Each structure stands twice: as structure tokens, then as C-alpha cells.
C-alpha positions as CSV (number, residue, x, y, z in Angstrom):
1,M,71.1,-259.9,-72.3
2,E,69.6,-256.5,-71.8
3,N,70.1,-253.8,-69.1
4,E,70.5,-250.2,-68.4
5,V,73.4,-248.2,-67.0
6,G,71.7,-245.6,-64.8
7,T,69.7,-243.3,-67.2
8,V,72.6,-243.1,-69.6
9,L,72.1,-246.1,-71.9
10,D,69.7,-248.8,-72.9
11,W,71.8,-251.7,-74.0
12,A,71.7,-255.3,-75.0
13,C,74.0,-258.0,-76.4
14,A,73.7,-261.3,-78.3
15,G,76.4,-263.8,-79.0
16,V,77.3,-267.4,-79.7
17,A,80.4,-269.5,-79.3
18,L,82.0,-271.3,-82.2
19,P,80.1,-274.6,-82.7
20,G,81.8,-277.3,-80.6
21,E,83.2,-274.8,-78.1
22,T,81.8,-274.5,-74.5
23,E,82.7,-270.9,-74.0
24,S,83.1,-267.8,-76.1
25,G,86.2,-265.6,-76.4
26,D,84.1,-262.6,-77.3
27,L,82.9,-260.5,-74.3
28,H,81.3,-257.1,-73.8
29,V,82.1,-254.2,-71.5
30,V,79.4,-251.9,-70.1
31,K,80.8,-250.2,-67.0
32,H,79.2,-247.1,-65.5
33,F,81.3,-244.4,-63.7
34,E,80.6,-241.0,-62.4
35,G,79.7,-238.9,-65.4
36,G,79.8,-241.6,-68.0
37,A,80.3,-245.1,-69.1
38,L,82.9,-247.3,-70.7
39,V,81.5,-249.6,-73.4
40,G,82.8,-252.0,-76.1
41,V,83.6,-255.5,-77.3
42,V,86.7,-257.6,-76.6
43,D,87.7,-260.5,-78.8
44,G,90.2,-263.0,-77.5
45,L,92.4,-264.2,-80.4
46,G,91.3,-267.5,-81.8
47,H,88.6,-269.4,-79.9
48,G,88.2,-271.9,-77.0
49,P,89.3,-271.7,-73.4
50,E,92.5,-269.7,-74.0
51,A,90.7,-267.0,-76.0
52,A,88.0,-266.8,-73.3
53,A,90.7,-266.5,-70.6
54,A,92.4,-263.6,-72.4
55,A,89.0,-261.9,-73.0
56,R,88.1,-262.2,-69.3
57,K,91.4,-260.8,-68.2
58,A,91.0,-257.8,-70.6
59,V,87.5,-257.1,-69.4
60,A,88.6,-257.2,-65.8
61,A,91.5,-254.8,-66.5
62,L,89.2,-252.4,-68.3
63,E,86.5,-252.4,-65.6
64,Q,89.1,-251.7,-62.8
65,H,89.6,-248.1,-64.2
66,P,86.7,-247.3,-66.5
67,E,87.0,-243.6,-65.9
68,E,90.5,-243.4,-67.3
69,P,91.2,-241.8,-70.7
70,L,91.4,-244.5,-73.4
71,I,95.1,-244.4,-74.2
72,P,96.3,-245.1,-70.7
73,L,93.5,-247.5,-70.2
74,V,94.4,-249.6,-73.2
75,R,98.1,-249.5,-72.3
76,R,97.2,-250.7,-68.8
77,C,95.2,-253.5,-70.3
78,H,98.1,-254.4,-72.7
79,E,100.4,-254.9,-69.7
80,H,97.8,-257.1,-67.9
81,L,97.5,-259.3,-71.0
82,R,101.2,-260.1,-71.5
83,G,101.6,-263.9,-71.6
84,T,98.1,-264.5,-72.9
85,R,96.9,-264.9,-76.5
86,G,96.0,-261.2,-76.5
87,V,92.8,-259.6,-77.7
88,V,91.5,-257.1,-80.2
89,M,88.9,-254.6,-79.1
90,S,86.9,-251.5,-79.8
91,I,85.8,-249.4,-76.9
92,A,84.2,-246.0,-76.3
93,S,84.2,-243.7,-73.2
94,L,81.0,-241.7,-72.9
95,D,80.9,-238.3,-71.2
96,T,77.3,-237.6,-70.3
97,G,78.1,-234.1,-69.0
98,N,79.2,-233.0,-72.5
99,N,77.2,-235.5,-74.5
100,S,80.3,-236.7,-76.2
101,A,82.4,-239.8,-76.6
102,S,85.9,-240.9,-77.5
103,W,86.4,-244.2,-79.1
104,L,89.3,-246.4,-80.1
105,G,89.9,-249.7,-82.0
106,V,92.8,-252.1,-81.9
107,G,92.2,-254.9,-84.4
108,N,89.1,-255.9,-86.3
109,V,86.1,-255.4,-83.9
110,E,83.6,-253.3,-85.8
111,G,82.2,-250.2,-84.1
112,I,79.7,-247.8,-85.6
113,L,77.6,-244.8,-84.5
114,V,74.1,-244.5,-86.1
115,R,72.4,-241.2,-85.6
116,E,68.9,-241.1,-84.2
117,G,66.3,-241.3,-87.0
118,S,68.7,-242.7,-89.6
119,Q,67.2,-244.9,-92.3
120,P,68.9,-248.0,-93.8
121,G,71.7,-246.9,-96.1
122,Q,72.2,-243.5,-94.6
123,R,75.6,-242.2,-93.5
124,I,77.1,-244.2,-90.6
125,H,80.2,-243.2,-88.6
126,R,82.7,-246.1,-88.2
127,I,85.5,-246.5,-85.8
128,I,89.0,-246.9,-87.2
129,G,90.5,-250.1,-86.0
130,W,94.3,-249.8,-86.0
131,G,96.2,-253.1,-86.6
132,G,97.7,-254.7,-83.6
133,V,96.9,-257.0,-80.6
134,V,96.4,-255.9,-77.1
135,G,98.9,-258.0,-75.0
136,H,101.4,-258.4,-77.9
137,K,101.9,-255.4,-80.0
138,L,100.0,-252.1,-79.7
139,P,99.7,-249.7,-82.7
140,E,99.9,-246.0,-82.2
141,L,96.7,-245.3,-80.3
142,R,94.6,-242.6,-81.8
143,P,91.2,-242.1,-80.2
144,A,88.5,-240.2,-82.2
145,S,85.9,-237.8,-80.6
146,L,82.3,-237.5,-81.5
147,R,79.2,-235.7,-80.2
148,L,76.2,-237.7,-79.0
149,K,72.5,-236.9,-79.1
150,E,69.7,-238.6,-77.3
151,G,68.6,-241.7,-79.3
152,D,72.0,-242.2,-81.1
153,L,72.9,-245.8,-81.4
154,L,76.3,-247.4,-80.9
155,V,76.9,-251.0,-82.2
156,F,80.0,-253.1,-81.7
157,A,80.5,-256.5,-83.4
158,S,83.3,-259.0,-83.3
159,D,84.6,-260.5,-86.5
160,G,82.3,-263.5,-86.1
161,I,79.7,-261.1,-87.6
162,R,79.9,-260.3,-91.3
163,Q,80.6,-256.6,-91.9
164,E,77.7,-256.3,-94.3
165,F,75.4,-255.9,-91.3
166,V,76.5,-252.3,-91.2
167,E,74.7,-251.3,-94.4
168,R,71.9,-253.8,-94.3
169,S,70.5,-253.4,-90.8
170,D,67.4,-251.4,-89.8
171,Y,68.6,-249.6,-86.7
172,R,65.2,-248.3,-85.6
173,D,64.4,-251.4,-83.5
174,Q,65.0,-251.7,-79.7
175,P,68.4,-252.9,-78.6
176,Q,67.7,-256.5,-77.8
177,R,65.8,-257.3,-81.0
178,L,68.4,-255.5,-83.0
179,A,71.3,-257.4,-81.4
180,D,69.5,-260.8,-81.8
181,R,68.7,-260.1,-85.4
182,I,72.3,-259.0,-86.4
183,C,73.7,-262.1,-84.6
184,T,71.3,-264.5,-86.3
185,Q,71.4,-263.0,-89.8
186,F,75.0,-262.1,-90.1
187,G,76.9,-264.5,-87.9
188,T,79.5,-266.5,-89.8
189,R,79.3,-269.6,-87.7
190,A,83.1,-269.9,-88.3
191,D,84.1,-268.1,-85.1
192,D,82.8,-266.8,-81.8
193,A,80.4,-263.9,-82.4
194,L,79.1,-261.1,-80.3
195,V,77.0,-258.0,-80.9
196,L,76.6,-255.1,-78.4
197,V,73.9,-252.5,-79.1
198,L,73.6,-249.3,-77.0
199,R,71.1,-246.5,-77.3
200,Y,72.3,-243.2,-75.8
201,R,69.7,-241.6,-73.5
202,G,71.9,-239.1,-71.6
203,L,70.9,-237.8,-68.2
204,N,67.4,-236.5,-69.1
205,R,64.7,-238.9,-70.1
């Protein structure tokens, strides 16, 4: 799946359900709001219909108030998910006016920032995923801030993708081909898997 959010992002995702399941518990969020966008990946615990239901509920809660700061947004999502399996997630809120972002991880969804022009093996910024489950037990929420430049790449991947993709991928490709390649080459086939790739374009293209 590939799309644009205004002139802010070029983005694409690729994913597969665990073999034998009819739906995936891994979902993406790409929601535009005035002055920015909320993006990320949500992973319902386990797999199958209950994991998918928890992930859908989380995405709906996040998309209701995408403009909120991350801490109250995640806490609101946490309350909505009580009674479900819960989810882990990594999300980022982009501020196009300041060319900046704040991001936050709960659990083991990988999130990375790759600077424009980076070669394989060069320094990559990684989100810190604090242990916990949204809907059950939240950790202390500590968003991190970062500057964005046109062409920077954000990649989010659920734990159905082997973490070695971070150091072994060539990030110069366009989002859909990159998402497809990561999903195909690094998917574990032992869980649902999802990759979300977003290239930052800002307001001027």
C-alpha cells in the first residue's frame, strides 16, 4: 500500500499475517492533521482475531486525536484498550512547521530514522521501546525529539521482522520497494509482520 499525506510524506507499507491466520494483528497509522502527521505501527499481542481486534481499537483511538502530544495520546489509547489483549506500538508525531518530530515506543516495535543520503552501515537513530503493554501496564512514557530534513526516512517494523534489517538494508530505494523488500527478506514467518516506510518531504517540494 502506498500513498501520500498532503505534501508532507511519501509512504508505503507491506505486511503479512501469520500463515494460517485470516487477518493480521499488525496495523499502521498514518494520519494527517493541521501542521503535521501521526505515524507508526501497532502490534496486537499474539496473533489471530483477538490481536487484530485490539490493534484496530488502538488505531481508532490514535486517529481520533492525532494532533495530541504523545503522552496523553498513548494514555488515552491505553484506557480504550482495557479488556483487550493490548498492543505494543511505536509512533511519531511530525511537526512540519518546525521540521521536527517526537517519537515514543511501548514494547518491541522497531522504529528508526535514516538520514537522507545515508549508505548501508552508516549511523541510524533508533527509537527506545520501553517495556510494557498499552491496555495493560504502561511504562514511564519518555518521548524523544529529533530534527527532520527533507528526504529523511522513518521505518517502523513489528517483531515479525528480524531486527537485522536495520543494518542490512539499502535505504535509498523508494518507499514501496523498500517496504516490500524488508518484509520479504526479513520476515520471520513465525508471527504477523508489518513494515511502514515514510520519506519526509516537508511542505516544500
